[in-house]
LOTIDREN-142065 format. One record per residue (C-alpha): x, y, z; residue in one letter. Coordinates in steps of 0.1 Angstrom, whole numbers, padded with zeros to 4 digits, always signed. Layout:
N
XYZA
...
This chain:
951
+0806+1179+2032M
+0813+1216+2034R
+0843+1209+2057K
+0856+1183+2033I
+0853+1208+2004Y
+0872+1235+2023N
+0899+1210+2033L
+0904+1197+1997L
+0906+1233+1984S
+0932+1241+2010R
+0956+1212+2004I
+0951+1206+1966Y
+0973+1232+1950L
+1001+1231+1976P
+1004+1193+1970L
+1006+1199+1932T
+1034+1225+1937V
+1054+1202+1959I
+1054+1174+1934F
+1062+1198+1906L
+1095+1206+1924L
+1107+1170+1926L
+1141+1165+1910S
+1146+1151+1876L
+1170+1123+1867S
+1185+1114+1833F
+1194+1085+1812D
+1221+1060+1824S
+1246+1042+1802F
+1237+1007+1789A
+1253+0981+1767Q
+1254+0985+1729V
+1243+0959+1704L
+1233+0954+1668K
+1195+0949+1663V
+1178+0937+1631S
+1143+0926+1622G
+1115+0926+1597T
+1084+0947+1595V
+1051+0932+1582K
+1015+0943+1580D
+0984+0926+1595E
+0983+0901+1566K
+1020+0891+1570G
+1032+0911+1539V
+1066+0928+1543T
+1066+0966+1544M
+1094+0985+1527P
+1100+1022+1535G
+1089+1020+1572V
+1107+1046+1594S
+1125+1030+1623V
+1139+1055+1648T
+1155+1052+1683V
+1132+1069+1708K
+1148+1100+1723G
+1174+1104+1695T
+1176+1114+1659T
+1191+1080+1649Q
+1171+1059+1625G
+1168+1039+1593V
+1141+1028+1568S
+1132+0992+1560T
+1146+0979+1527D
+1124+0964+1498P
+1121+0932+1518N
+1108+0950+1549G
+1141+0944+1568K
+1162+0969+1589F
+1194+0969+1609S
+1210+0994+1633L
+1232+0996+1664T
+1216+1008+1696V
+1216+1006+1734S
+1203+0974+1748G
+1177+0994+1768T
+1165+1015+1739A
+1130+1017+1724T
+1124+1016+1687L
+1096+1036+1670I
+1080+1023+1638F
+1061+1047+1616R
+1044+1044+1583F
+1017+1065+1567V
+0982+1049+1571G
+0994+1026+1599Y
+0994+1030+1637T
+1028+1041+1651T
+1043+1013+1673K
+1069+1015+1700E
+1089+0984+1708E
+1114+0981+1737A
+1145+0961+1728I
+1152+0947+1763N
+1185+0932+1752G
+1172+0914+1721R
+1191+0913+1688S
+1161+0904+1667V
+1130+0925+1667V
+1102+0916+1643N
+1072+0939+1642V
+1037+0938+1627S
+1020+0972+1620L
+0983+0976+1621V
+0963+0998+1598S
+0950+1030+1614E
+0915+1018+1607S
+0921+0989+1631S
+0918+1011+1662S
+0914+0982+1686L
+0952+0978+1686S
+0959+1014+1693E
+0971+1026+1727I
+0945+1049+1743I
+0949+1074+1772V
+0913+1087+1776T
+0890+1071+1801G
+0915+1045+1814V
+0934+1043+1847F
+0965+1032+1828D
+0975+1033+1791K
+0962+1002+1772R
+0948+0991+1739T
+0911+0994+1731A
+0912+0956+1727M
+0922+0952+1764N
+0900+0980+1778A
+0865+0975+1793S
+0852+1008+1779I
+0835+1019+1746A
+0861+1041+1730I
+0869+1050+1694S
+0898+1070+1679S
+0903+1089+1647I
+0939+1095+1636S
+0954+1126+1619A
+0955+1107+1586I
+0918+1100+1587Q
+0910+1136+1598I
+0931+1150+1570E
+0911+1131+1543K
+0878+1146+1555Q
+0865+1182+1552A
+0852+1188+1588P
+0839+1223+1594L
+0837+1220+1632S
+0849+1199+1661S
+0815+1183+1663A
+0816+1171+1627D
+0844+1147+1635L
+0822+1130+1661L
+0798+1118+1634K
+0823+1090+1628N
+0818+1077+1664I
+0790+1052+1672P
+0765+1060+1698G
+0769+1098+1694V
+0742+1121+1680Y
+0756+1153+1664V
+0737+1183+1651N
+0761+1207+1634S
+0735+1223+1612S
+0738+1257+1628L
+0774+1261+1616G
+0808+1259+1630E
+0797+1267+1666I
+0767+1261+1689R
+0765+1225+1679N
+0747+1197+1698T
+0765+1165+1709V
+0753+1137+1732Y
+0756+1100+1734S
+0733+1071+1742R
+0701+1092+1745G
+0716+1110+1775V
+0700+1144+1766S
+0672+1165+1780V
+0672+1201+1770G
+0704+1198+1750S
+0687+1200+1716N
+0694+1237+1715D
+0728+1252+1708G
+0726+1270+1742A
+0731+1237+1760S
+0745+1214+1733G
+0773+1199+1754Y
+0755+1196+1787Y
+0763+1160+1795Y
+0797+1155+1779V
+0832+1169+1783S
+0850+1184+1752M
+0887+1182+1760Q
+0920+1193+1746E
+0950+1173+1757D
+0932+1158+1787G
+0916+1189+1802L
+0882+1205+1794P
+0882+1232+1768V
+0862+1252+1793T
+0849+1241+1827N
+0821+1267+1826A
+0789+1261+1807T
+0758+1281+1807Y
+0732+1294+1782G
+0750+1305+1751N
+0785+1298+1764Y
+0802+1264+1758G
+0833+1246+1746P
+0829+1247+1708D
+0834+1285+1708Y
+0870+1277+1716F
+0877+1244+1698S
+0888+1242+1662R
+0902+1212+1644P
+0933+1221+1623D
+0966+1206+1612A
+0979+1205+1647T
+0953+1179+1657L
+0970+1145+1660G
+0942+1123+1672K
+0907+1122+1686L
+0897+1098+1713E
+0859+1094+1720A
+0846+1077+1751L
+0809+1070+1756R
+0796+1066+1791G
+0816+1042+1813G
+0845+1057+1831T
+0835+1092+1820A
+0817+1093+1853S
+0850+1088+1871I
+0876+1105+1849L
+0854+1132+1834G
+0845+1165+1850N
+0808+1166+1857N
+0803+1148+1824A
+0787+1113+1827P
+0777+1112+1790G
+0812+1109+1776G
+0846+1124+1770I
+0858+1136+1736F
+0896+1143+1738N
+0912+1162+1710Y
+0950+1154+1713I
+0976+1177+1698S
+1006+1167+1677K
+1040+1168+1693Q
+1073+1173+1675G
+1095+1143+1665G
+1132+1136+1663Q
+1135+1152+1628A
+1122+1185+1615F
+1090+1179+1595E
+1056+1195+1589G
+1029+1203+1564E
+1011+1232+1549A
+0976+1231+1535R
+0958+1255+1513I
+0920+1249+1509K
+0896+1265+1486Y
+0859+1258+1487G
+0825+1267+1473L
+0797+1264+1499E
+0760+1268+1492G
+0762+1245+1462D
+0789+1265+1445G
+0777+1300+1454R
+0799+1311+1483N
+0837+1310+1485P
+0857+1294+1513Y
+0894+1302+1519Y
+0916+1285+1545R
+0952+1279+1552G
+0967+1254+1578D
+1003+1249+1589I
+1020+1225+1613D
+1056+1218+1618F
+1080+1206+1645G
+1112+1188+1653G
+1140+1185+1678A
+1156+1214+1697L
+1184+1194+1711S
+1210+1171+1695K
+1199+1140+1714D
+1162+1147+1704G
+1150+1148+1740S
+1137+1184+1736L
+1111+1188+1708T
+1086+1214+1697Y
+1055+1216+1675N
+1038+1248+1662L
+1009+1254+1639G
+0974+1268+1634G
+0950+1280+1607F
+0933+1310+1593Y
+0899+1308+1575R
+0875+1332+1558N
+0841+1321+1545S
+0806+1336+1541V
+0791+1302+1549G
+0765+1281+1531A
+0739+1309+1534K
+0756+1342+1527D
+0742+1369+1551P
+0761+1397+1533G
+0793+1395+1554Y
+0817+1367+1564P
+0800+1341+1587L
+0834+1326+1598N
+0865+1347+1599K
+0896+1341+1620G
+0919+1314+1632G
+0943+1302+1659Q
+0979+1294+1667I
+0990+1265+1689K
+1023+1252+1700G
+1041+1230+1725N
+1076+1221+1738I
+1083+1187+1752V
+1112+1176+1773K
+1117+1139+1777K
+1141+1124+1801Y
+1148+1089+1815R
+1122+1092+1843T
+1096+1113+1827G
+1086+1142+1805S
+1073+1178+1806I
+1051+1194+1780K
+1045+1232+1780I
+1019+1244+1756Y
+0999+1275+1746G
+0970+1285+1723K
+0957+1318+1710Y
+0924+1317+1692L
+0907+1348+1676N
+0876+1339+1656D
+0843+1354+1644H
+0815+1330+1639N
+0778+1331+1632G
+0750+1305+1629W
+0720+1300+1608F
+0685+1308+1619E
+0653+1289+1609F
+0642+1289+1573T
+0604+1291+1565P
+0594+1256+1553T
+0564+1237+1539T
+0557+1200+1540G
+0561+1179+1571F
+0567+1145+1553T
+0589+1160+1526Y
+0602+1193+1540P
+0614+1220+1516K
+0619+1258+1519P
+0587+1278+1514A
+0581+1297+1482T
+0606+1326+1480G
+0632+1307+1500F
+0659+1281+1491T
+0684+1260+1510P
+0708+1289+1506Y
+0686+1316+1519S
+0697+1337+1548S
+0672+1353+1573V
+0699+1369+1594L
+0699+1407+1600I
+0718+1427+1573P
+0750+1445+1582N
+0740+1470+1609V
+0761+1491+1632T
+0743+1506+1662Q
+0754+1524+1694S
+0734+1515+1725Y
+0736+1524+1763P
+0750+1498+1786V
+0729+1505+1817N
+0746+1533+1835D
+0780+1525+1822N
+0783+1545+1790G
+0777+1530+1756T
+0788+1501+1734A
+0785+1493+1697T
+0765+1465+1682Y
+0779+1454+1648K
+0761+1425+1632S
+0791+1415+1610S
+0812+1409+1642S
+0789+1380+1650L
+0802+1360+1680I
+0838+1371+1686H
+0856+1344+1705S
+0891+1348+1720I
+0910+1322+1739D
+0944+1328+1755R
+0955+1297+1773S
+0987+1281+1785A
+0994+1249+1804G
+1017+1221+1812A
+1016+1183+1814N
+1041+1166+1836W
+1048+1128+1839T
+1073+1117+1866Q
+1082+1081+1874H
+1090+1084+1911L
+1102+1049+1918D
+1096+1013+1908S
+1061+1013+1894G
+1050+1047+1908L
+1041+1075+1884T
+1029+1110+1890F
+1009+1129+1863N
+0998+1165+1865N
+0980+1186+1839A
+0974+1222+1845I
+0961+1251+1823R
+0952+1287+1828Y
+0929+1304+1802S
+0914+1339+1797N
+0884+1336+1774K
+0858+1359+1760Q
+0829+1355+1737A
+0812+1387+1726D
+0779+1384+1708W
+0765+1407+1681N
+0739+1385+1666T
+0703+1380+1656T
+0683+1355+1676A
+0648+1340+1673I
+0640+1350+1638V
+0603+1343+1637N
+0573+1361+1620P
+0556+1389+1638L
+0519+1395+1628A
+0513+1433+1625L
+0478+1430+1640N
+0491+1412+1671D
+0494+1430+1705F
+0528+1414+1711V
+0540+1429+1678T
+0525+1463+1686A
+0542+1463+1719S
+0576+1452+1705I
+0576+1477+1677L
+0561+1506+1697G
+0526+1513+1684Y
+0506+1496+1711L
+0480+1519+1725G
+0486+1547+1699R
+0457+1560+1679T
+0466+1571+1644G
+0485+1557+1615T
+0517+1536+1616T
+0537+1535+1584T
+0563+1509+1574L
+0589+1515+1547T
+0619+1496+1535N
+0650+1511+1553A
+0673+1504+1524R
+0652+1515+1494T
+0625+1537+1511G
+0597+1518+1493A
+0564+1517+1511P
+0554+1484+1527L
+0523+1488+1548A
+0501+1512+1568T
+0483+1503+1601I
+0453+1524+1611S
+0441+1524+1646S
+0411+1542+1662F
+0416+1529+1698T
+0452+1520+1699G
+0443+1483+1701Y
+0426+1478+1667D
+0447+1473+1637Y
+0435+1479+1601N
+0463+1469+1577I
+0468+1481+1542T
+0496+1460+1526N
+0513+1480+1499T
+0544+1457+1494G
+0552+1434+1523L
+0567+1402+1510P
+0563+1368+1526G
+0525+1366+1526G
+0527+1329+1518N
+0547+1324+1550V
+0527+1347+1574S
+0503+1373+1560P
+0508+1409+1569N
+0539+1401+1590S
+0575+1409+1594V
+0605+1390+1608F
+0615+1396+1644F
+0652+1406+1643E
+0663+1414+1678P
+0699+1428+1682L
+0712+1403+1707N
+0742+1412+1728V
+0759+1388+1752N
+0794+1397+1765N
+0811+1368+1783N
+0844+1371+1801K
+0857+1339+1817V
+0890+1332+1835K
+0898+1296+1845E
+0925+1276+1862L
+0922+1238+1858L
+0944+1212+1873D
+0942+1174+1874Q
+0968+1151+1890F
+0971+1114+1896S
+0994+1089+1912F
+0995+1055+1896S
+1013+1025+1912K
+1019+0992+1895K
+1023+0961+1917V
+1028+0929+1898K
+0994+0923+1881N
+0977+0953+1896M
+0977+0991+1892S
+0962+1017+1916F
+0953+1053+1907T
+0946+1081+1931L
+0939+1115+1917G
+0921+1147+1919G
+0908+1177+1900F
+0905+1213+1908Y
+0888+1239+1887G
+0884+1276+1895Y
+0863+1297+1871T
+0854+1334+1873L
+0825+1344+1851V
+0813+1379+1842N
+0784+1382+1817E
+0763+1411+1804I
+0733+1400+1784T
+0703+1415+1767G
+0693+1433+1735I
+0708+1464+1720A
+0675+1471+1702G
+0648+1456+1681V
+0645+1455+1643A
+0618+1442+1620A
+0628+1426+1587G
+0610+1418+1555T
+0600+1381+1552I
+0623+1372+1523Q
+0656+1358+1514D
+0682+1384+1528H
+0656+1405+1546P
+0657+1443+1545D
+0651+1461+1577L
+0619+1482+1581V
+0616+1518+1591N
+0585+1525+1612I
+0569+1559+1619S
+0536+1569+1636F
+0513+1599+1629A
+0488+1608+1655D
+0454+1624+1647P
+0469+1659+1650S
+0494+1651+1623G
+0524+1649+1646K
+0549+1623+1634V
+0569+1601+1657Y
+0599+1581+1645Q
+0596+1546+1661L
+0628+1534+1644T
+0660+1553+1637N
+0675+1555+1602P
+0691+1521+1607N
+0656+1506+1612G
+0662+1499+1649V
+0637+1506+1676S
+0640+1503+1714G
+0677+1512+1715V
+0691+1498+1747G
+0661+1476+1753G
+0650+1476+1789S
+0685+1475+1802G
+0710+1446+1803L
+0712+1418+1829T
+0745+1414+1847V
+0756+1380+1859N
+0786+1373+1880N
+0798+1340+1894A
+0827+1320+1908T
+0827+1283+1904Q
+0850+1261+1925N
+0851+1224+1916Q
+0870+1199+1936V
+0871+1161+1929A
+0889+1131+1942L
+0889+1098+1922F
+0903+1063+1927F
+0908+1035+1903G
+0920+0999+1907H
+0930+0977+1877N
+0936+0940+1884W
+0949+0916+1857Q
+0936+0885+1875I
+0949+0862+1848T
+0965+0867+1814N
+0929+0868+1799K
+0908+0884+1826L
+0911+0920+1837N
+0889+0938+1863V
+0888+0975+1870D
+0866+0997+1892Y
+0867+1033+1904G
+0847+1060+1921F
+0847+1098+1922R
+0837+1123+1948F
+0829+1157+1934E
+0820+1190+1950S
+0807+1219+1929M
+0804+1252+1947H
+0788+1281+1927Q
+0785+1316+1942K
+0775+1348+1926G
+0746+1371+1917S
+0721+1380+1891V
+0713+1416+1885R
+0681+1416+1863P
+0675+1445+1840N
+0652+1472+1851V
+0636+1492+1823G
+0636+1530+1821N
+0603+1541+1837P
+0601+1572+1815K
+0600+1553+1783S
+0562+1553+1782S
+0559+1590+1789D
+0550+1608+1757P
+0568+1639+1768A
+0600+1621+1775Y
+0627+1630+1749G
+0651+1601+1755G
+0688+1603+1747A
+0684+1632+1722D
+0658+1651+1741G
+0633+1649+1713N
+0599+1632+1721P
+0593+1626+1684L
+0623+1602+1681T
+0608+1574+1702V
+0635+1549+1693Y
+0660+1563+1719D
+0635+1566+1748N
+0646+1532+1762Y
+0675+1517+1781G
+0676+1509+1817G
+0698+1497+1846T
+0708+1465+1863A
+0686+1459+1893G
+0692+1448+1928T
+0716+1418+1929P
+0699+1384+1936L
+0727+1364+1952P
+0732+1326+1951F
+0756+1304+1971N
+0751+1267+1966K
+0773+1236+1969T
+0763+1202+1953I
+0782+1171+1962N
+0780+1139+1941T
+0794+1104+1943F
+0799+1083+1911S
+0812+1048+1905Y
+0820+1025+1877S
+0831+0988+1874A
+0840+0967+1844G
+0857+0935+1834L
+0874+0925+1801N
+0881+0889+1791Y
+0905+0884+1763T
+0898+0850+1747I
+0928+0853+1724D
+0946+0879+1704N
+0917+0883+1681H
+0887+0882+1704F
+0877+0898+1737S
+0845+0907+1756I
+0838+0932+1783Y
+0810+0943+1806G
+0805+0975+1827R
+0781+0993+1850Y
+0783+1029+1859S
+0764+1055+1879E
+0773+1091+1872G
+0760+1125+1882N
+0755+1158+1865K
+0755+1188+1888A
+0736+1218+1873P
+0757+1243+1855D
+0756+1281+1859L
+0726+1285+1835S
+0704+1272+1864T
+0715+1300+1886Y
+0715+1328+1860F
+0679+1318+1850A
+0667+1325+1885A
+0664+1362+1877N
+0633+1371+1897T
+0629+1374+1935V
+0606+1345+1935F
+0627+1322+1914A
+0658+1331+1934N
+0642+1325+1967S
+0630+1291+1956S
+0662+1280+1939L
+0670+1244+1948N
+0695+1229+1924P
+0699+1192+1924Q
+0722+1168+1905A
+0708+1146+1878Q
+0717+1109+1877K
+0729+1088+1848V
+0729+1050+1851D
+0745+1030+1823Q
+0751+0993+1817A
+0770+0981+1786E
+0787+0950+1771M
+0812+0948+1744G
+0824+0922+1719V
+0857+0931+1702K
+0870+0911+1672V
+0902+0916+1653R
+0911+0890+1627D
+0935+0899+1600G
+0914+0920+1575S
+0884+0924+1598F
+0878+0943+1631T
+0846+0949+1649A
+0834+0965+1681F
+0798+0956+1691V
+0784+0973+1722T
+0748+0968+1735P
+0740+0995+1761F
+0713+1006+1784Y
+0711+1042+1799S
+0687+1059+1823V
+0688+1097+1827L
+0668+1106+1858S
+0659+1134+1882H
+0658+1160+1855V
+0640+1190+1869P
+0612+1207+1848N
+0609+1242+1864V
+0580+1263+1850Q
+0569+1298+1858T
+0534+1311+1854F
+0515+1344+1861T
+0489+1351+1888L
+0456+1366+1881A
+0469+1401+1887D
+0490+1397+1856G
+0523+1408+1873T
+0532+1384+1900T
+0548+1351+1890S
+0547+1318+1907Y
+0560+1283+1900S
+0540+1251+1904P
+0557+1222+1921P
+0588+1210+1903V
+0583+1179+1881L
+0611+1155+1876Y
+0616+1136+1843E
+0633+1103+1834K
+0645+1091+1800I
+0654+1055+1793K
+0674+1044+1763T
+0686+1010+1752Y
+0705+1002+1720G
+0735+0988+1701L
+0767+1005+1690E
+0786+0990+1661L
+0820+0999+1647E
+0836+0977+1620A
+0863+0977+1594N
+0867+0952+1566I
+0897+0950+1543N
+0881+0932+1513I
+0912+0935+1492T
+0946+0951+1495K
+0931+0983+1480D
+0895+0982+1490F
+0881+0985+1525S
+0848+0994+1542I
+0845+1011+1575K
+0811+1015+1592G
+0797+1029+1625V
+0761+1025+1635G
+0738+1032+1664T
+0705+1013+1668F
+0685+1026+1698Q
+0651+1031+1713T
+0646+1061+1737S
+0615+1065+1759K
+0603+1093+1782A
+0594+1068+1809S
+0584+1097+1832T
+0576+1130+1816Y
+0550+1155+1829K
+0544+1192+1823V
+0521+1218+1839W
+0495+1235+1817I
+0487+1269+1830A
+0453+1275+1814N
+0439+1308+1829Q
+0462+1331+1850P
+0466+1318+1886G
+0471+1283+1900P
+0434+1274+1904Q
+0431+1256+1871D
+0466+1244+1865D
+0467+1209+1852A
+0494+1182+1845I
+0498+1169+1810M
+0514+1134+1813D
+0536+1124+1784Y
+0550+1094+1802S
+0555+1064+1780G
+0560+1085+1748N
+0591+1083+1728K
+0618+1108+1737A
+0622+1136+1712D
+0652+1141+1689N
+0664+1105+1695S
+0666+1086+1661P
+0663+1048+1661N
+0691+1045+1636L
+0723+1064+1629I
+0747+1050+1603L
+0780+1061+1588N
+0794+1037+1561V
+0826+1046+1542T
+0840+1024+1514P
+0875+1034+1505S
+0896+1025+1475Y
+0934+1032+1476N
+0958+1021+1449V
+0993+1034+1444G
+0993+1072+1450N
+0955+1075+1446F
+0929+1073+1473F
+0891+1078+1473S
+0861+1072+1495F
+0824+1078+1497V
+0806+1082+1530T
+0769+1073+1533W
+0754+1088+1564S
+0718+1080+1575Y
+0699+1097+1603L
+0666+1079+1611G
+0633+1095+1618A
+0628+1109+1653R
+0600+1124+1673E
+0598+1162+1669A
+0587+1166+1706N
+0578+1146+1736V
+0541+1151+1728A
+0549+1129+1697N
+0529+1152+1675A
+0549+1141+1644F
+0583+1128+1633K
+0611+1146+1616L
+0618+1125+1586P
+0649+1104+1582G
+0674+1112+1555F
+0706+1101+1538S
+0737+1122+1530Q
+0766+1113+1508Y
+0801+1128+1510N
+0829+1121+1484L
+0866+1124+1489G
+0895+1117+1466A
+0932+1126+1463G
+0965+1119+1446Y
+1000+1120+1460N
+1021+1135+1431F
+1052+1130+1452T
+1061+1122+1488K
+1056+1159+1495K
+1027+1171+1473F
+0991+1159+1476Q
+0960+1172+1460L
+0926+1162+1474S
+0890+1170+1467A
+0859+1167+1488N
+0822+1171+1479I
+0799+1172+1510N
+0762+1164+1506N
+0766+1153+1470I
+0728+1150+1463L
+0721+1183+1480N
+0696+1168+1504K
+0675+1191+1526Y
+0678+1170+1558G
+0659+1186+1587V
+0677+1187+1620M
+0657+1213+1640S
+0623+1229+1638W
+0599+1255+1652S
+0562+1251+1651R
+0538+1271+1629P
+0527+1305+1641G
+0543+1338+1650T
+0570+1345+1676F
+0559+1332+1711L
+0537+1305+1696T
+0565+1293+1674A
+0588+1289+1704L
+0565+1264+1722D
+0574+1231+1706R
+0562+1210+1735E
+0528+1226+1733G
+0523+1214+1698Y
+0499+1185+1697T
+0490+1158+1671K
+0456+1174+1666T
+0473+1207+1657M
+0497+1189+1634Y
+0469+1172+1615E
+0452+1205+1610A
+0484+1221+1597D
+0491+1193+1573V
+0456+1196+1559K
+0461+1234+1554A
+0497+1231+1543N
+0506+1256+1570T
+0543+1269+1569P
+0566+1263+1598Y
+0604+1267+1602S
+0634+1243+1600T
+0671+1242+1601I
+0687+1216+1577A
+0721+1201+1571I
+0744+1224+1550P
+0737+1222+1513P
+0762+1208+1488R
+0798+1221+1492A
+0830+1216+1472Y
+0865+1217+1486F
+0900+1214+1470L
+0931+1211+1492T
+0967+1213+1483L
+0991+1198+1509T
+1028+1202+1510Y
+1047+1180+1535K
+1083+1188+1544F
């Protein structure tokens, strides 16, 4: 396999360059004739005002009041029919003098040509895959705050966007283990822009939605669940979500949008501007361009005291079309700052609500802090909480389609990007009990005899004193600490988290497609090169008051002699520099070859199959942080030489590199058939087996000598079977898909401590398996000309058929035991997900209401309790004052529902993080005592007003 990988790497790029140098040919002359026709809708009603243009030129007309048109064109020309709210249709004349056309409403996506997840372009009606699409018109009417928000309109897909615009969670058909956290929220799926992954590198706290933003340049979204994602996706058997950009047309046109909003139920302002425009750069219309982007500034639903989302992007492309093909060159520059919400103290498991002193609009994030800190032995850097996660993406690419001869087409997509995501955030905001050894160690008074004093860093007000006679006993006098109802005599843990990621990528995918009578063959490949440099750790540690908008806490210590030590600096920060930062470096080379065969056996029966060989080679090293050995020396003066300022006695270095060099080879396959009974009804069936090779987080997590030496990464397997029934009959369309998925060979690697308290070991790896079966439903009903209902739904049952974990008990392996959760329901997998949208459109007015329902789901695999189901209602309405001006309004979460999406268990810091260790017995005791825990809920009610000008 290694030889195969080296050979593919050696020949792949040279082949691509050779084909890019093939000569281009141009249009030939053809006869001229007069063409006329009538345009009607799905119900047979004539459509006036439809734009009819000749492809590749600026020539065009509009249909008259009777839906008729007439123009003189070449006999080999192609006409393009466009009308707002309907799917654009291309119709080749082929020498005809009469061309009658029926346009389909954009809600009837079964008739739309799709390009994602298929070996050749075809309509969803004729494809043996589960795919949905959302048009630019549909996107424009919504008020999505993230790329993930748009996927809520796709059946079979679970979306958790409660953290904010980034670090969302997306998976389909229950294919998820460990992706409930934003650190791995896109583990099994591929988020793409124009057919290539947004990023091919994923690891803890680095993923695609840092660099993906929906704006006015977005022309269409195609969402594939399972199926051929195993063949045409890159290490993504769960699905492909392809965000397709707009391209310029024959005439200059565009739009500008200004959006003003009030998030947090009218408390916090939101400002945004979008623009998109394009047109022809040549007289014959064969060279076009499109350019646009956005800028946005908002403090978010929970104002932390500084903007939570600030920045934007600019995107553009130039397309050259010629008789035998086309070339598109494009680029993007994104520069954005984004944060996310941390857990809110909560009471009530059946009917959750924020604890006393907190509201759905409360922020527990660290206040605005600027702190210099050492970067190992490489100087200093500055942590600034208001910078949040600063994401920058500089990318450029090209898509080339060349028809080489009769029926043979070459496609190539290539992109280079230079990305970075620099973190200045808070993480893991949980209570710290002042009488706990962990707290004493974190804040610096462990083992010190004397008195520790806590004061408010902003106001100077006294908060608490801690007296200790041995250094390990803590007698607390509470003089003003808030949050006693959440955790008595406690403070919030507010670590200053830094994570600097620099990633350079080159991605290229090519394919040759050959059509022979009733067959097509596709042979293609993918190459991805990724260079990753990461520095991660903490710039320091802060304690915050347990309240809405916490203040930081100043901490000092007086020993029995009266000598006073400052454990925090004036900012309220201790342990500046932490114990040093971990340095991770890696190169990832991914090579794949895929083959697909599509066979139209009869006019009604189509069969396709394909397979993919993929090789993932990951090489690099982890340099774990090594703390400053002098930090515990009472005579050590730290950075300023003063032993009494303890806060700067820390820092460290990057330790000895722990190298890794692994290659994982996988083989995936998929086969399906589609039977078209008539133009209104078809069925399909498909079976797929895909694989998911571990991403870089597996290697970066092996940051000890023991873990590194025992590193044995293996691919996970995803088996899926599905059927589909597709119906399109005038005013009604439906797509019904029963499915069955099995996610297996998921490793559960645990690390425990030996009896000496210092040496770690890992018990034998346990492998988990999750089975899910269910039904996806997508339907649209046009009840009248003005009133329609669109609905998507997922009905599913997900079970942890094999799920075992080790329980450590006492230090050392002698009493380790296995807890078997096999047969329990899988966590975070609701039985029901619904999205129903009635729409009313009359004249220049449009309106809709979306009812979303997320069913109850198990909180953990131990099935201790269920997170309750909830409904959410969103309202949208608008009016077109003229053809150019539109005003629209949206209200999200109309009833201001507190719908819980994530949780952490009752307790302080380390206890709160262990969700799987929370049992039903513990839950019952906490319910009886009304013990607080923590949750993250959907964003509270928000209002948006958008003015659109089209030109």
